[in-house]
Backbone as a chain_set.jsonl record, in Angstrom:
{"seq": "MAKGLAFIERTQERYYEAELYRIKGELLLVKAREQATGKGQRKGKNQKSKIKRQKQQPIPDPRPPSPNAQGEGALPVHA", "coords": {"N": [[90.586, 180.559, 189.671], [88.9, 178.021, 189.982], [89.584, 177.848, 192.84], [88.524, 180.125, 194.345], [85.735, 179.612, 193.988], [85.6, 177.638, 195.134], [86.883, 178.477, 197.685], [84.276, 179.616, 198.68], [82.146, 178.15, 198.763], [82.689, 176.006, 200.545], [83.267, 177.62, 203.147], [80.774, 179.314, 203.156], [80.778, 181.811, 202.285], [79.648, 184.053, 200.644], [79.547, 186.272, 199.344], [81.584, 188.116, 196.948], [80.364, 185.996, 195.022], [78.478, 186.256, 192.802], [80.331, 187.62, 190.482], [82.988, 185.935, 190.923], [81.524, 184.195, 189.084], [80.805, 186.14, 186.632], [82.92, 186.705, 185.975], [84.439, 184.002, 185.362], [82.885, 183.297, 183.21], [83.485, 185.843, 181.065], [85.931, 185.207, 180.796], [85.421, 182.745, 179.69], [84.855, 182.858, 177.245], [85.986, 184.687, 176.079], [88.254, 182.681, 174.962], [86.719, 180.478, 173.438], [85.835, 182.54, 171.476], [88.983, 183.002, 170.891], [89.638, 179.975, 170.153], [87.738, 179.857, 167.605], [88.574, 182.291, 165.925], [90.514, 181.537, 165.267], [90.54, 178.698, 163.88], [89.212, 179.66, 162.307], [91.028, 181.01, 160.513], [92.549, 178.342, 159.838], [90.892, 177.763, 158.571], [89.967, 179.544, 156.093], [92.987, 179.939, 154.944], [93.153, 176.708, 153.991], [90.945, 177.116, 151.898], [92.336, 179.032, 150.324], [93.778, 177.908, 149.4], [92.356, 175.339, 147.926], [91.199, 176.653, 145.736], [92.973, 178.083, 144.159], [94.428, 176.16, 143.099], [91.777, 174.568, 141.808], [91.522, 176.509, 139.843], [94.206, 176.8, 138.136], [93.135, 174.036, 136.894], [91.358, 172.956, 133.978], [88.329, 173.669, 133.709], [85.281, 171.987, 133.081], [82.772, 171.66, 130.479], [79.145, 171.968, 131.997], [77.142, 171.625, 130.711], [75.048, 169.994, 128.19], [76.249, 168.851, 124.358], [76.221, 171.321, 121.83], [73.61, 171.659, 118.912], [75.198, 171.379, 115.455], [76.301, 173.407, 113.371], [74.856, 173.547, 110.942], [71.935, 173.308, 111.694], [71.51, 170.912, 112.198], [69.662, 168.371, 114.235], [68.079, 170.735, 115.197], [65.211, 171.969, 116.398], [62.78, 172.996, 113.949], [61.767, 176.193, 112.081], [59.321, 178.493, 112.309], [57.602, 180.391, 109.985]], "CA": [[89.24, 180.195, 189.398], [88.111, 177.365, 191.187], [89.934, 177.991, 194.275], [87.59, 180.858, 194.765], [84.678, 178.628, 194.295], [86.215, 175.549, 196.452], [86.441, 178.822, 199.493], [83.101, 180.476, 198.481], [81.035, 176.697, 199.108], [83.653, 175.793, 201.74], [83.258, 178.686, 203.839], [79.513, 179.357, 202.322], [80.757, 183.356, 202.654], [79.067, 184.188, 198.713], [79.546, 188.039, 198.988], [81.39, 187.623, 196.085], [80.74, 184.863, 194.104], [78.291, 186.381, 191.402], [81.792, 187.892, 190.416], [83.557, 185.142, 189.971], [81.173, 182.988, 188.099], [80.91, 187.131, 185.385], [84.662, 186.648, 185.765], [84.395, 182.952, 184.33], [82.235, 183.664, 181.661], [84.251, 186.131, 180.117], [87.096, 183.583, 180.107], [85.113, 181.332, 178.792], [84.184, 183.666, 176.058], [87.375, 184.938, 175.321], [88.525, 181.371, 174.878], [85.984, 181.022, 172.396], [86.502, 183.59, 169.699], [90.391, 182.344, 169.774], [89.662, 178.575, 169.452], [86.511, 180.009, 166.139], [88.91, 182.781, 165.01], [92.342, 180.321, 164.705], [89.993, 177.825, 163.194], [88.466, 180.455, 160.846], [92.171, 181.88, 159.99], [93.333, 178.022, 159.064], [89.781, 177.275, 157.359], [90.341, 180.799, 155.418], [93.423, 179.087, 153.89], [92.848, 176.312, 152.942], [90.103, 177.615, 151.207], [92.643, 179.984, 149.527], [94.736, 177.014, 148.163], [91.894, 175.022, 147.02], [90.583, 178.137, 144.888], [94.672, 178.159, 143.612], [94.964, 174.454, 142.42], [90.437, 174.897, 141.158], [91.882, 177.8, 138.83], [95.113, 175.339, 137.824], [92.642, 172.457, 136.311], [90.434, 173.107, 132.957], [86.436, 173.512, 133.973], [84.048, 171.146, 132.475], [81.38, 172.785, 129.775], [78.651, 170.736, 132.171], [75.587, 171.658, 129.223], [75.397, 169.149, 126.752], [76.947, 169.55, 123.358], [74.868, 172.339, 121.123], [73.251, 171.052, 117.471], [76.386, 172.425, 114.954], [75.665, 175.383, 112.064], [74.019, 173.225, 109.557], [70.674, 172.871, 111.799], [70.426, 169.371, 112.05], [69.27, 168.535, 115.863], [67.673, 171.889, 115.933], [64.302, 172.543, 115.591], [62.542, 174.001, 112.829], [61.836, 177.452, 112.25], [58.101, 178.177, 111.132], [57.548, 182.186, 109.645]], "C": [[88.396, 179.42, 190.717], [88.613, 177.209, 192.313], [88.856, 179.378, 195.006], [86.373, 180.672, 195.158], [84.272, 178.283, 194.981], [85.432, 176.93, 197.833], [85.107, 179.611, 199.19], [82.017, 179.029, 199.465], [81.93, 176.062, 200.247], [82.996, 176.69, 202.876], [81.51, 179.355, 204.335], [79.859, 181.053, 201.988], [80.343, 183.841, 200.779], [79.001, 185.669, 198.662], [80.403, 188.142, 197.411], [81.687, 186.233, 194.642], [80.087, 185.424, 192.898], [79.894, 186.932, 191.335], [82.443, 187.299, 189.787], [82.579, 184.669, 189.517], [80.987, 184.195, 186.33], [82.458, 186.295, 185.094], [85.227, 185.393, 184.922], [84.087, 182.655, 182.974], [82.82, 184.357, 181.564], [85.365, 185.2, 179.761], [86.88, 182.729, 179.424], [85.017, 182.074, 177.458], [85.076, 183.68, 175.16], [88.525, 183.739, 175.039], [87.754, 181.084, 173.801], [86.328, 181.689, 170.804], [87.734, 183.342, 169.94], [90.158, 181.039, 169.57], [88.254, 179.646, 167.858], [88.05, 181.378, 165.507], [90.683, 181.807, 164.666], [91.753, 178.733, 163.52], [89.421, 178.301, 162.319], [89.6, 180.848, 159.408], [92.401, 180.044, 159.164], [92.002, 178.051, 157.96], [90.098, 178.396, 156.244], [91.511, 180.189, 154.675], [93.613, 178.371, 153.455], [91.895, 176.095, 151.888], [91.005, 177.861, 150.062], [93.043, 178.781, 148.219], [94.233, 175.834, 147.655], [91.327, 175.691, 145.882], [91.55, 178.165, 144.235], [93.822, 176.614, 142.629], [92.669, 174.079, 141.588], [91.025, 175.462, 140.054], [93.054, 177.145, 137.342], [94.353, 174.363, 136.743], [91.801, 173.797, 135.954], [88.824, 172.819, 133.51], [85.748, 172.571, 133.232], [83.475, 171.999, 131.82], [79.767, 171.207, 131.063], [77.042, 170.427, 131.225], [75.741, 170.41, 128.18], [75.721, 170.418, 125.019], [75.89, 170.288, 122.412], [74.948, 171.838, 120.111], [74.455, 172.457, 116.329], [75.574, 172.968, 114.148], [74.654, 174.898, 111.369], [72.581, 173.049, 110.458], [70.288, 171.217, 112.048], [70.328, 169.226, 114.237], [67.842, 169.606, 115.785], [66.183, 171.573, 115.654], [63.799, 173.397, 114.4], [61.579, 175.083, 113.391], [59.971, 177.77, 111.134], [58.309, 179.982, 110.834], [56.47, 182.576, 109.476]], "O": [[87.747, 179.764, 191.705], [88.089, 176.32, 192.984], [88.574, 179.378, 196.204], [85.826, 181.158, 196.147], [83.169, 178.321, 195.526], [84.415, 176.845, 198.523], [85.165, 180.618, 199.895], [81.403, 179.117, 200.529], [81.157, 175.4, 200.94], [82.055, 176.167, 203.472], [81.152, 179.727, 205.452], [78.97, 181.565, 201.307], [81.21, 183.785, 199.907], [78.29, 186.186, 197.8], [79.561, 188.279, 196.525], [82.559, 185.834, 193.87], [80.731, 185.299, 191.856], [80.632, 186.575, 192.253], [82.735, 187.498, 188.608], [83.631, 184.493, 188.902], [80.996, 183.683, 185.21], [82.838, 185.533, 184.204], [86.118, 185.481, 184.077], [84.647, 182.086, 182.037], [83.697, 183.865, 182.273], [85.6, 184.615, 178.703], [87.607, 182.036, 178.713], [85.233, 181.319, 176.51], [85.191, 183.148, 174.056], [89.7, 184.089, 174.92], [88.291, 181.635, 172.84], [86.792, 181.425, 169.695], [88.185, 183.404, 168.796], [90.588, 180.768, 168.449], [89.14, 179.961, 167.063], [88.45, 181.059, 164.387], [91.571, 181.754, 163.815], [92.396, 178.051, 162.722], [89.009, 177.578, 161.412], [89.424, 180.95, 158.194], [92.449, 180.114, 157.936], [92.116, 178.311, 156.762], [90.637, 177.851, 155.281], [91.143, 179.802, 153.565], [94.238, 178.514, 152.404], [91.933, 175.145, 151.106], [90.83, 177.278, 148.992], [92.844, 178.684, 147.008], [94.994, 175.098, 147.027], [90.962, 174.933, 144.984], [91.114, 178.351, 143.099], [92.928, 176.42, 141.807], [92.596, 173.154, 140.779], [91.02, 174.689, 139.096], [92.836, 177.071, 136.133], [94.999, 173.954, 135.778], [91.536, 174.838, 136.555], [88.357, 171.687, 133.636], [86.179, 172.912, 132.13], [83.467, 173.15, 132.255], [79.615, 170.005, 130.849], [76.251, 169.488, 131.142], [76.744, 170.167, 127.509], [75.599, 171.597, 124.688], [74.764, 169.809, 122.284], [76.057, 171.384, 119.827], [74.518, 173.686, 116.37], [74.345, 173.004, 114.201], [73.647, 175.562, 111.125], [71.808, 172.455, 109.706], [69.228, 170.591, 112.068], [70.853, 169.891, 115.131], [66.75, 169.28, 116.252], [65.94, 170.899, 114.652], [64.41, 174.382, 113.985], [60.915, 175.117, 114.427], [59.61, 177.471, 109.996], [59.11, 180.668, 111.469], [56.275, 183.768, 109.236]]}, "num_chains": 1, "name": "protein.A"}
């Protein structure tokens, strides 16, 4: 690719210039997709192992403790 573009600059022959840039763009897109796919797969594996670790640990209840059954701390009920 670089040799073709260098040839165009050196000789000023621009007949295939657009085609070289089109091919260069396609190659860059393929490279970007491969990098994104590779990162996505690694990220997915890391998240799966993180989820597995979380399942092994009990999850604490973030809510405050509720009043007991005798009504201690509960609001009065008016009929």
